[in-house]
C-alpha positions, 0 to 999 in steps of 0.5 A: 500500499502506498502513502499517496493521497487524493482529495476531490471536491465535488460541486455538481449534482447532475448525471454527467458531473457525478461520474468523475468523482466516483470513477476517480475515487474508486480507481485511486482507492483500488491503486492504494491511495487514501481518498477523501471526497468533499461534497459541497453545494449541488454535489451533495445530491450525490450523497443522498440515499436515493440519488436522483440526478439527471443529465444537463445539456444546457450550457454544455455545447460539447455534449454529443447528441444523437441528432442536432438539437437547438438549445430552445428545444432542450428547454421544453418540458420533459426534454431533460428527463428524456435526455437522461433516459437516453444517456442511461440507456446508452451507458447500460448498453456500453457496460458503464457502471451505474452511479449507485454501483460506483458509489458503493465501490467507494464505500467499500474501498473506505473512500471518506465522504464529507458533506459540507456542513455550511451547504447542508445548513444553507439548503436546510438539508437533513443528513439522515437523507445521506447514505451511511458513513458520511461525515459532516465537515467544513472547509477546514476539514477539507484543508486538513486532508487536502494540504497533505494530498498528492493530488487535489481535484476540483470537479 
């Protein structure tokens, strides 16, 4: 086992932004890194027991679409849900692990998950809605770990 450390700050709560922290954390843990993810703002959605995240194409011009779709069409009611279903189906077809499976891998690998206390308070969230093992902490908690980390990523 190595003494390497990886700190990740997860700030987004959409399907497309949920994969990187869990993929990188589970991979690093498998390679022997000590890993901590600090979830703040919309990233807290990734800690909820029932993770209900959707893909967001608005403001993401690099997102490949099965057909050209003007931004105006993307704003129509139901489009985000339809696009999420399409993305999940494509991921399943290609054998991409689900977010729930990736998160479970992180839990099994002892990846430490910290929920930002300030954001929990700001959004009147209830930490009992989070998966077991999540700790609450502030920016100082992040810096205690990230200050000694070999790699720190902001996602």
